[in-house]
LOLOTOR-15111 format. One record per residue (C-alpha): residue number from 0; x, y, z. Coordinates in Angstrom, 2 decimals, always signed. Layout:
<recs>
NUM X Y Z
...
</recs>
This chain:
<recs>
0 +0.00 +0.00 +0.00
1 +1.40 +3.36 -0.99
2 +2.19 +5.64 +1.89
3 +1.14 +9.25 +1.68
4 +3.48 +11.86 +2.99
5 +2.22 +14.05 +5.76
6 +1.52 +17.52 +4.48
7 +3.88 +20.05 +6.01
8 +1.96 +22.46 +8.18
9 +2.71 +26.15 +8.42
10 +4.16 +27.78 +11.49
11 +2.12 +28.62 +14.55
12 +0.17 +31.89 +14.12
13 +1.41 +34.95 +15.96
14 -0.26 +35.59 +19.30
15 -1.59 +39.01 +20.25
16 +1.31 +39.36 +22.68
17 +3.80 +38.75 +19.86
18 +2.01 +41.20 +17.59
19 +2.04 +43.83 +20.35
20 +5.77 +43.32 +20.72
21 +6.26 +43.62 +16.95
22 +4.34 +46.92 +16.98
23 +6.43 +48.27 +19.86
24 +9.78 +47.14 +18.47
25 +9.01 +48.11 +14.85
26 +7.11 +51.39 +15.27
27 +8.57 +52.80 +18.49
28 +12.01 +51.23 +19.02
29 +12.80 +51.11 +15.27
30 +14.36 +47.64 +15.50
31 +15.17 +45.68 +12.34
32 +13.12 +42.68 +11.22
33 +16.05 +40.38 +12.08
34 +16.29 +41.80 +15.60
35 +12.56 +41.41 +16.18
36 +12.62 +37.84 +14.84
37 +15.51 +36.96 +17.14
38 +13.71 +38.36 +20.17
39 +10.54 +36.41 +19.36
40 +12.37 +33.23 +18.36
41 +10.69 +33.40 +14.94
42 +11.92 +33.16 +11.37
43 +12.60 +36.64 +10.02
44 +10.59 +35.86 +6.88
45 +7.55 +35.24 +9.11
46 +8.00 +38.63 +10.77
47 +8.48 +40.24 +7.36
48 +5.22 +38.73 +6.05
49 +3.45 +39.83 +9.21
50 +4.54 +43.45 +8.76
51 +3.76 +43.33 +5.02
52 +5.79 +46.41 +4.24
53 +3.89 +48.56 +6.73
54 +5.68 +51.84 +7.53
55 +7.02 +52.55 +10.98
56 +4.91 +55.67 +11.41
57 +2.19 +57.65 +9.72
58 -0.86 +56.44 +7.83
59 -1.03 +52.69 +7.32
60 +1.65 +51.79 +9.86
61 +1.66 +48.37 +11.50
62 -0.93 +48.10 +14.30
63 -1.09 +44.94 +16.38
64 -4.81 +44.93 +17.16
65 -5.81 +45.43 +13.52
66 -3.41 +42.72 +12.33
67 -4.69 +40.34 +15.01
68 -8.33 +40.98 +14.20
69 -7.72 +40.31 +10.52
70 -5.82 +37.11 +11.30
71 -8.62 +35.84 +13.53
72 -11.17 +36.69 +10.85
73 -9.21 +34.71 +8.27
74 -9.10 +31.72 +10.62
75 -12.80 +31.98 +11.46
76 -13.77 +32.20 +7.80
77 -12.12 +28.89 +6.91
78 -15.23 +26.88 +6.13
79 -17.19 +28.84 +8.69
80 -20.63 +30.04 +7.64
81 -23.46 +31.45 +9.68
82 -25.43 +28.66 +11.32
83 -28.64 +30.67 +11.15
84 -28.40 +31.18 +7.38
85 -29.89 +27.72 +6.84
86 -32.12 +27.76 +9.92
87 -34.64 +30.63 +9.58
88 -36.57 +29.51 +12.67
89 -33.43 +29.75 +14.82
90 -32.57 +33.12 +13.33
91 -36.07 +34.44 +14.05
92 -35.97 +33.11 +17.61
93 -32.69 +34.92 +18.32
94 -33.98 +38.21 +16.91
95 -37.28 +38.03 +18.81
96 -35.67 +37.25 +22.15
97 -32.96 +39.91 +21.84
98 -35.24 +42.67 +20.51
99 -38.60 +42.04 +22.21
100 -37.52 +40.51 +25.50
101 -33.99 +41.93 +25.85
102 -32.43 +38.52 +26.40
103 -28.67 +38.11 +26.32
104 -26.98 +35.62 +23.95
105 -26.24 +33.38 +26.94
106 -29.88 +33.34 +28.04
107 -30.97 +32.40 +24.52
108 -28.41 +29.60 +24.32
109 -29.43 +27.96 +27.61
110 -33.16 +28.35 +26.94
111 -33.27 +26.69 +23.53
112 -32.87 +23.06 +24.79
113 -35.76 +23.66 +27.19
114 -38.20 +25.04 +24.65
115 -37.13 +22.73 +21.81
116 -36.27 +19.44 +23.52
117 -36.92 +17.30 +20.45
118 -35.56 +19.63 +17.78
119 -31.79 +19.24 +17.94
120 -31.34 +21.83 +15.20
121 -32.55 +24.56 +17.54
122 -29.22 +24.77 +19.32
123 -26.55 +27.46 +19.23
124 -23.65 +28.37 +21.49
125 -23.38 +31.76 +23.19
126 -20.22 +32.61 +21.25
127 -21.92 +31.75 +17.96
128 -24.69 +34.24 +18.72
129 -22.14 +36.98 +19.36
130 -20.46 +36.11 +16.06
131 -23.84 +36.26 +14.37
132 -24.47 +39.75 +15.81
133 -21.24 +41.19 +14.44
134 -21.28 +39.17 +11.21
135 -24.35 +41.15 +10.17
136 -22.35 +44.38 +10.06
137 -19.69 +45.05 +7.46
138 -16.10 +45.24 +8.68
139 -16.98 +43.65 +12.05
140 -19.04 +46.58 +13.31
141 -17.20 +49.43 +11.62
142 -19.47 +49.63 +8.58
143 -23.12 +49.46 +7.56
144 -25.57 +46.70 +8.40
145 -25.73 +44.20 +5.56
146 -28.77 +44.29 +3.31
147 -31.70 +42.30 +4.66
148 -30.21 +41.94 +8.15
149 -31.37 +43.34 +11.49
150 -28.77 +45.16 +13.59
151 -28.71 +43.39 +16.97
152 -25.84 +45.37 +18.52
153 -28.13 +47.93 +20.23
154 -29.82 +45.02 +22.03
155 -26.64 +43.71 +23.65
156 -26.19 +44.56 +27.32
157 -23.21 +46.85 +26.70
158 -24.22 +47.86 +23.16
159 -20.64 +47.66 +21.85
160 -20.52 +48.53 +18.16
161 -17.19 +46.77 +17.72
162 -16.22 +43.63 +19.55
163 -12.84 +43.72 +21.29
164 -10.77 +40.59 +20.82
165 -10.31 +38.57 +23.97
166 -6.93 +39.00 +25.62
167 -5.75 +41.92 +23.50
168 -5.87 +44.62 +26.16
169 -4.25 +42.37 +28.74
170 -1.43 +41.49 +26.37
171 -0.79 +45.11 +25.49
172 -0.74 +46.05 +29.16
173 +1.80 +43.34 +29.97
174 +3.93 +44.49 +27.07
175 +3.90 +48.08 +28.21
176 +4.63 +47.16 +31.84
177 +7.79 +45.30 +30.83
178 +9.17 +47.95 +28.44
179 +8.39 +51.35 +29.98
180 +10.83 +52.97 +32.46
181 +9.14 +52.84 +35.85
182 +8.64 +55.63 +38.35
183 +10.37 +53.33 +40.82
184 +13.65 +54.08 +39.04
185 +13.12 +57.84 +39.09
186 +15.71 +59.84 +41.11
187 +14.67 +60.43 +44.73
188 +15.32 +64.16 +44.29
189 +12.16 +64.38 +42.18
190 +9.98 +63.30 +45.07
191 +11.52 +65.91 +47.40
192 +10.70 +68.82 +45.07
193 +13.96 +70.55 +45.96
194 +14.95 +71.41 +42.38
195 +13.36 +72.88 +39.30
196 +13.05 +70.82 +36.14
197 +10.95 +67.80 +37.09
198 +7.75 +67.77 +35.05
199 +4.52 +65.79 +34.85
200 +2.24 +65.69 +31.81
201 -1.27 +64.56 +31.02
202 -3.94 +64.76 +28.33
203 -7.35 +66.28 +29.06
204 -10.06 +64.76 +26.88
205 -13.03 +66.43 +25.24
206 -15.85 +64.00 +24.50
207 -17.37 +66.49 +22.09
208 -14.47 +66.23 +19.59
209 -11.07 +64.66 +18.99
210 -9.30 +67.85 +20.07
211 -7.61 +67.58 +23.48
212 -5.39 +69.60 +25.81
213 -1.83 +68.52 +26.53
214 -0.75 +69.80 +29.93
215 +2.82 +69.93 +31.35
216 +3.33 +70.96 +34.99
217 +6.63 +71.60 +36.82
218 +6.58 +69.92 +40.24
219 +8.40 +72.48 +42.40
220 +7.17 +75.82 +41.04
221 +3.76 +74.69 +39.81
222 +4.26 +76.38 +36.43
223 +1.93 +74.79 +33.91
224 +1.95 +74.88 +30.12
225 -0.92 +73.60 +28.00
226 -2.03 +73.70 +24.41
227 -4.52 +72.02 +22.06
228 -3.69 +68.80 +20.22
229 -5.38 +67.83 +16.96
230 -6.30 +64.43 +18.43
231 -5.10 +61.84 +20.93
232 -2.39 +60.33 +18.74
233 +1.22 +59.93 +19.83
234 +2.50 +62.37 +17.21
235 -0.02 +65.10 +17.99
236 +0.46 +64.97 +21.78
237 +4.24 +64.74 +21.65
238 +4.38 +67.64 +19.20
239 +2.78 +69.94 +21.78
240 +5.01 +68.71 +24.62
241 +8.17 +69.23 +22.57
242 +7.01 +72.62 +21.27
243 +6.35 +74.07 +24.73
244 +9.17 +72.50 +26.73
245 +11.88 +73.03 +24.12
246 +11.56 +76.79 +24.66
247 +12.95 +76.38 +28.18
248 +16.64 +76.12 +29.06
249 +18.11 +72.64 +29.60
250 +18.73 +73.53 +33.26
251 +15.00 +73.16 +33.97
252 +14.48 +69.94 +32.01
253 +15.50 +66.95 +34.14
254 +12.64 +64.46 +34.17
255 +9.10 +63.95 +32.82
256 +6.61 +61.63 +34.54
257 +3.68 +60.32 +32.48
258 +0.80 +57.88 +32.71
259 +0.64 +54.72 +30.60
260 -1.78 +56.00 +28.00
261 -1.17 +54.97 +24.40
262 -0.45 +58.60 +23.42
263 +2.63 +58.57 +25.69
264 +4.42 +55.49 +24.38
265 +6.97 +57.18 +22.12
266 +8.99 +58.26 +25.15
267 +12.39 +57.69 +23.54
268 +11.61 +60.39 +20.99
269 +10.74 +62.81 +23.82
270 +14.01 +62.02 +25.59
271 +16.00 +62.61 +22.42
272 +14.29 +65.90 +21.55
273 +14.26 +67.44 +25.03
274 +17.30 +65.85 +26.66
275 +15.44 +64.72 +29.78
276 +14.55 +61.31 +31.24
277 +11.00 +59.97 +31.02
278 +9.39 +57.78 +33.69
279 +5.95 +56.17 +33.87
280 +3.65 +56.02 +36.87
281 +2.03 +52.71 +37.77
282 -1.27 +51.88 +36.12
283 -4.33 +53.38 +37.86
284 -2.09 +55.43 +40.18
285 -2.91 +59.03 +39.35
286 -1.75 +60.05 +42.84
287 +1.82 +59.44 +41.66
288 +1.32 +62.46 +39.38
289 -0.55 +64.54 +41.93
290 +0.87 +67.88 +40.78
291 -0.47 +67.39 +37.28
292 -3.82 +66.04 +38.45
293 -4.35 +69.08 +40.70
294 -3.46 +71.38 +37.83
295 -6.02 +69.61 +35.64
296 -8.58 +70.60 +38.26
297 -7.55 +74.25 +37.93
298 -7.82 +74.05 +34.15
299 -11.31 +72.57 +34.46
300 -12.41 +75.71 +36.31
301 -11.98 +77.57 +33.05
302 -12.99 +74.72 +30.76
303 -15.50 +72.44 +32.56
304 -16.29 +68.92 +31.46
305 -18.28 +68.71 +28.23
306 -16.29 +71.67 +26.87
307 -15.56 +71.19 +23.18
308 -11.87 +72.14 +22.95
309 -12.23 +72.49 +19.18
310 -14.32 +75.61 +19.86
311 -11.92 +77.11 +22.43
312 -9.68 +79.79 +20.91
313 -5.92 +80.01 +21.39
314 -6.37 +83.38 +23.10
315 -8.75 +81.81 +25.63
316 -6.20 +79.10 +26.36
317 -3.36 +81.58 +26.76
318 -5.40 +83.71 +29.16
319 -6.34 +80.69 +31.31
320 -2.70 +79.53 +31.37
321 -1.53 +83.01 +32.43
322 -4.14 +83.27 +35.20
323 -3.18 +79.87 +36.60
324 +0.53 +80.69 +36.55
325 -0.02 +84.02 +38.32
326 -2.15 +82.66 +41.18
327 -0.45 +83.09 +44.60
328 +0.38 +79.73 +46.17
329 +0.34 +79.02 +49.89
330 +3.26 +76.60 +49.64
331 +5.35 +79.41 +48.11
332 +4.46 +81.91 +50.84
333 +2.18 +83.85 +48.51
334 +4.52 +83.87 +45.52
335 +3.19 +82.79 +42.13
336 +4.59 +79.88 +40.07
337 +6.03 +82.37 +37.56
338 +7.80 +84.29 +40.33
339 +9.31 +81.11 +41.77
340 +10.61 +80.09 +38.36
341 +12.01 +83.55 +37.59
342 +13.63 +84.05 +41.02
343 +15.59 +80.79 +40.71
344 +16.42 +80.74 +37.00
345 +15.79 +84.18 +35.54
346 +13.49 +82.53 +32.99
347 +10.44 +84.56 +32.01
348 +7.84 +82.50 +30.15
349 +5.79 +85.51 +29.09
350 +7.71 +88.42 +27.63
</recs>
């Protein structure tokens, strides 16, 4: 009997953790494909195919979550068709229960065997219902509802328009934790506030538009600088930070402490442009950047929540910044942040 050779199988697909590392190493650290492959223990041709010529920055650059979603979709589509497409009664049951009775996919799944004990076709797993919900919308929730289909997303408990892939956020968080310089390694002098030049920054969000405020606050004097960003991207936020801080002398640029938001991840570029050291606070520990958080509260006095920063003029921002920097502070014995900065350095922010 003739033996058939086993068909050689392809390599194991990249995990979301590996894709997150590729994004970090390729787009932020600017490592070569060979270096990334060596770190992952992968063939460099596999990494090259994964990146597919994506640029390191700008439009169309490699993004781990998008690449992972597309890979999962390709895997799911291998011989996978909607179960309800050939079972109109099952499809109608799901729609009626979700729309009329506000049942969850899990409730529908566990109820079917009770109501249809003899009909084995009236069975569907919870996960399959979720897939059915998002399969009805083009581009997995990012597009229009397909012709002839009912949009079931508004009838889900959380009403998510796009379904987040399981494990992605956790993997990205682990990746960031292991690569970002920690506040634990920050010089002790920063905590004592006995020198000028240790800054904290943050981004204030406007839910009414993509425009945000990037705020930088000096820990000892309390001087704060803020300006609008076009959006919450890394490039837009870093552009404002570099623009405002680069106008100051190097003697007052020692450290910058940030949170772990995605807009802050290109920290090496900030270090290179400003000549300071960047450190990251622990996740969910805003108290470690208390100076900046308190300053955000002052800014909100002038621009309360629900303010559309796209409609705020540059003159309004400059006036608010000046008023905050000329407020007497109790910890300075009645001196203002600007006076503290000028008395120690001779630097005048406003000429």
